[in-house]
N, C-alpha and C positions, 0 to 999 in steps of 0.2 A: 345272732336271730338267722339260721339256716347258717347259709353258706356267708352272709353280711356282715361286716362289720361297719357299725354307724356310730359317728359321733351325735350325740344331743346336742340339740340347739338350747332347748331351754330345761328349767328344774322341772321335776316329777316327782309327787310325794311317794315315791316307793318306800318300804318298810326299812326304817334306820339304820339296820344291819348290813342293808347292801349297799344305800347310798356310799360308805367312806372307800369302796369298792373300787379298782381303778376299770374292772370290766363286769356287769353284771349281763350273765347269758338267758337267754331268752329260747323257750322251745316256739318253735314255729307253728306247730299247730293248735296246741293248746294257749300259749302265751302266758305260762307261769314263769316266773324270773327266779333265776337260783343263781349261786354265788361260787359256783366252780365247775370247771369242764366235767371233774368229776361228779360233780352232783347231776350236771344234765345226761351224762351219760347214765346213769344210773336211770334219770328220769323218763330218759327214751324207753329204757327195755318196760316201762310200767306202763306209760302213756301209749293207747290206743287209738290216739285221735291221727288221721290222715288228711283231714279236712276241716275247717271250722263247723262248728257244732251248728243245729238248725238247719232249716230246710233249702235245699239246692232250687233255686226260681230259674236259671238260666244257665243254660252249657250250650257254645256254639264251639267246636274244635278244643283248644286249649282252654279256652276262658270261661270262668263258671262264676257265679254269683251266691253267696250265702243268704238267706234274710234271718234273724237272728233276735230274737224278742231278749229285750234284757232284763223283763221280769224271770223267764225260766232259764235262761244262761246267764245268771247274775256273776260269776266268777269270772266265766269268759269276756264279758261285756266289761268289765273292772279294770282287766289285764288290758283288754284292748284299749282303753280310755288311759289309762297309766300311760301307756306305749306311746299315743296319739300326742300326749302329755309335754313330749321330747322334743317336738318338731312343731307344737300348736303353740303359740305363745297367747290368746287370747284363750285357749279353753280351761276353764276351771273347774268343772263338773267331772267327776269321775264316779263317786261312789252309789249316787242316786242313778240307776241306769232305768228302772222300772219304766217310767215312759217313754223311753225310746226303742227305734227298731232299728237293727244296725246289719248293713248290705256289705259285706266283706266280699271282695273279686280275689280271684285268685289262678295260677297259672300252672296246669297240669304238666309233672313230667311221672318217669318210672318211679320216684319217690313219692309220691301224693300230693297234692294241689296246695301250693304258697300262696300265702297271703301277698297280693301287692299292694291295696290301699282296701279304703272302705269309706263310707259315708255313714251317718245317723242321720234320723228324722225321727221327729214327734209323733206318736200316735195320734194324737189330737192336736191340733195346731189353728188356733184363730184364725191368723195369718194364713195359713194356706203354706207357708212354708213347706221346701220338698226337700231341704237340706238343711239341717242343723250344724253339723259338722263334717268336713271331709278331707282326704290327706290320701296320697300318694307315698310309700314308704321312699326314703333319700335315694336307697338302693334300686330302686324302680323308674324314677322322674325320669323325664324327657324319653319315656316310651311309649307315649300317648295313652295312659291309665287313665291319667286325671282328665281327659278328654271323653274318655271310655265311660268314667265315673258319672261325670255331669250329665251325659246321653241319656244314660240308665234311668237315671234321678227324673229326667223327664218324661220317659216312656213309661213311668211308673203314674206319675201325674196325668198322663194321658189316657193310662187306663183307669183311671181313678175319676176321668170328667171335668179335672180341675185345671184352674192355671196356677203352675208352681212358680217359685222363687227361692234362693238359699238365703238362710238369715243375713240380717247385716248386723254390723259392718264386717265386709269382708278383709281377710287379711291382705296383704300386699300380693301375694302368690294366687291367693285365692282370687282376687280382682283381676288379675291376669288371665288365670286359666280361663274363670267365668267370661272377660268380655273377649277371649279367641272362640269361644263356642258359640256366644251370641251371634258374635258377629257372621262368621260361617252360616250358623242356622238360619237369621233374617237375611244373608244372600241369598241362601239355596233356595229359598220358600218365596221371595221375589223373583229369581231366575225360573223356577219350576213353572209359574203363576204366569208371566209372561210367555212362555214356551208354549201353555196348553191352554189361553185364551185369545181368541183373536179380536180382543177389543182394540179400538185406535181412538185416543190412549187407554193402556187398561188400567180397570178401577179397580182396586184394594184400599178396603179400611184398614186405620190402625185395630181398631178390635177383632177383623177379619184374619188379621197378620196374629194378634194374639192366640186366637182360638186355633190357629194353623200349628204353631210353635208350641201350644201349652205353656206359653210365658205369662208372665204380668207385663200391665200396659207400660208401667214406667221403665222397666228394663228392654222392652221394645225401642221406646223412644231412646232413652240413652243410649243405646247401640245406634241407631239409625242418626243421632247427632253425633257419635263418637267416628261413624265413616264419612260423616258429612254428607249423608244422601236425601236430609232433611232439607224444603228451602221454604219460602215463603215466595207464593206467586199470585196477581191478580185477587188478593184478598182472599186465599187460601194455601194452606200447606202441600205439597207435593214433593214426592219421591223422586229423585232422580239419578239413574243407573247409567254408566256410560259403558262402551268396550271394556275399556282400561280396567275397570273394576271387576267387572266380569269376567275377562281371561285372567286375571290375578286371583280370583277364588276359585275358577278351577283346575288352576296348576297347584294352587294350595290344597285342593279336595283328591286331586291325582296321586297326591303323595302319602295321604292317610291309607294305610293297607289293611286295618281293621276297623269295623264301624259296628255297633248294638245293631243287632237283627230281631225285630220284636215279634219275629214268628218262633223262634225259642224260648219266646219267656213262659214259662210256665206258674202262672200267678194272678190271685184273684184279693182285691183290694177287702179289708174288714172294717166294719163298721164300728170301731172303736166304742162309740159315746153309749152302744146296747150293750158293752160289756162290764158294766160296773167298773172296779177298780183293777182292768185290765186281765 
């Protein structure tokens, strides 16, 4: 796929005639799978895409995000799900893409906008899940894209005015990524609150913290427990931050080169309940 050669982690139900081949070639722009280099070269002459289909809703420097409707771009969405199934053990749905929106993150160079990862979400979620499936391609892992995808999903929840949470259960890698993001987000919100308020001691409830972060209550509480910040004192629960945790957080954040900037988001949420069958 593109310049990368990736070894699958799990089975994906590609067409039978491709499954016995040692290598499957995938167009990195339309995600069509082909059986040989020759077929790929012929396809590239005819393929006019240099970025994912759909609407570009975010662009800052080399990073862009495209919103793709699973009903309007069904073939691309199905190809994306087949590709994701190679690296996600728990992903089972790949043919019925109509109820989903896909957010594909790309990196720009002179040859086009290359996919680095994506997440999907239901158009209508009774549980207000903001992510159904999330994946950073193995060739782009450990570059911070997973955290960017998670950060972007919460930015969309913020614009929607909802508290978001990923579908459970999370995969092992997914849980690690979310735990890292939640920890940094909670610490950042607490430190900012302390710096901007002169109360002694500062007073911030769990629900206020949820509203600031657009995170569900159970995710905030589990993160506080994971960081060992919540304690029972004189009949009530209190949050304790020490200087060591604050310094450790600041060192961690100083290493982050790229963040999602809400000023560059061009997106308005749709009310899918009023659109019949999408």
